[in-house]
VMD Tcl script that draws the C-alpha trace (Angstrom):
set ca {
  {20.43 123.22 -18.67}
  {22.87 122.78 -21.69}
  {24.74 119.74 -20.13}
  {21.43 117.98 -19.56}
  {20.59 118.68 -23.27}
  {24.12 117.30 -24.36}
  {23.78 114.44 -21.95}
  {20.48 113.58 -23.60}
  {21.75 114.02 -27.13}
  {24.39 111.72 -26.44}
  {22.29 109.01 -25.17}
  {20.25 109.04 -27.68}
  {22.83 109.00 -30.12}
  {24.55 105.82 -28.55}
  {20.92 104.32 -28.66}
  {20.62 105.07 -32.32}
  {24.05 103.70 -33.27}
  {23.12 100.18 -31.30}
  {20.03 99.90 -32.99}
  {19.94 97.81 -36.01}
  {17.29 96.76 -38.35}
  {15.37 93.41 -37.65}
  {15.72 90.55 -39.87}
  {12.48 89.75 -41.47}
  {11.90 86.56 -38.89}
  {12.57 88.95 -36.37}
  {9.81 91.38 -37.59}
  {7.42 88.94 -38.18}
  {7.76 87.43 -34.81}
  {7.55 90.90 -33.17}
  {4.19 90.95 -35.47}
  {2.72 87.81 -34.21}
  {3.38 88.22 -30.94}
  {1.60 92.27 -30.75}
  {-1.32 90.75 -32.96}
  {-1.44 88.09 -30.29}
  {-1.38 90.57 -27.72}
  {-4.31 93.04 -29.10}
  {-6.32 89.75 -29.60}
  {-6.32 88.99 -26.08}
  {-6.75 92.44 -24.87}
  {-9.68 93.45 -27.24}
  {-11.21 89.69 -26.16}
  {-10.76 90.71 -22.60}
  {-12.35 94.08 -23.45}
  {-15.27 93.03 -25.65}
  {-16.41 90.52 -23.00}
  {-16.20 93.09 -20.27}
  {-17.81 95.28 -22.12}
  {-20.58 92.65 -22.87}
  {-21.20 91.46 -19.60}
  {-21.58 95.01 -18.67}
  {-24.01 95.50 -20.97}
  {-26.05 92.69 -20.03}
  {-25.70 93.28 -16.51}
  {-27.06 96.73 -16.75}
  {-29.79 95.70 -18.99}
  {-31.47 93.86 -15.78}
  {-31.62 97.51 -13.93}
  {-29.38 96.62 -11.29}
  {-26.86 99.27 -10.98}
  {-23.71 97.76 -8.72}
  {-23.50 94.64 -10.26}
  {-21.75 95.19 -13.23}
  {-19.10 96.80 -11.31}
  {-18.71 93.91 -8.92}
  {-18.99 91.29 -11.81}
  {-16.16 93.17 -13.63}
  {-13.91 93.14 -10.77}
  {-15.02 89.11 -10.08}
  {-13.79 88.27 -13.44}
  {-11.04 90.49 -13.19}
  {-9.60 88.39 -10.08}
  {-10.50 85.07 -11.73}
  {-8.20 86.06 -14.78}
  {-5.56 87.40 -12.80}
  {-5.35 84.48 -10.34}
  {-5.68 81.80 -13.94}
  {-2.50 83.56 -15.42}
  {-0.42 83.66 -11.93}
  {-1.40 79.62 -11.63}
  {-0.46 79.37 -15.11}
  {2.75 81.23 -15.00}
  {3.17 79.23 -11.65}
  {3.02 76.25 -13.28}
  {5.50 76.82 -16.11}
  {7.96 78.10 -13.72}
  {7.71 74.94 -11.47}
  {7.31 72.68 -14.68}
  {3.96 71.64 -13.58}
  {2.68 71.87 -17.35}
}
mol new
graphics top color blue
foreach p $ca { graphics top sphere $p radius 0.5 }
foreach p [lrange $ca 0 end-1] q [lrange $ca 1 end] { graphics top cylinder $p $q radius 0.2 }
display resetview
């Protein structure tokens, strides 16, 4: 047990010794990337909530789950196509 703790402590110490403070440009870039990620996830969640609320208001119980599944699959396919296109330099 103590050998595992000693190994863990050495690993933590090695990682901390390699870590450096980011420059202002690196920090701003990370901040922008995280902000865009939050915007994308937040927008997706908001649209899913609106879609589910709207479909529940018409009193059909199984439609919201199916609509959310279809919407998620469509978003996934679009992202896969975009990734494929950028890898093959189509666009």
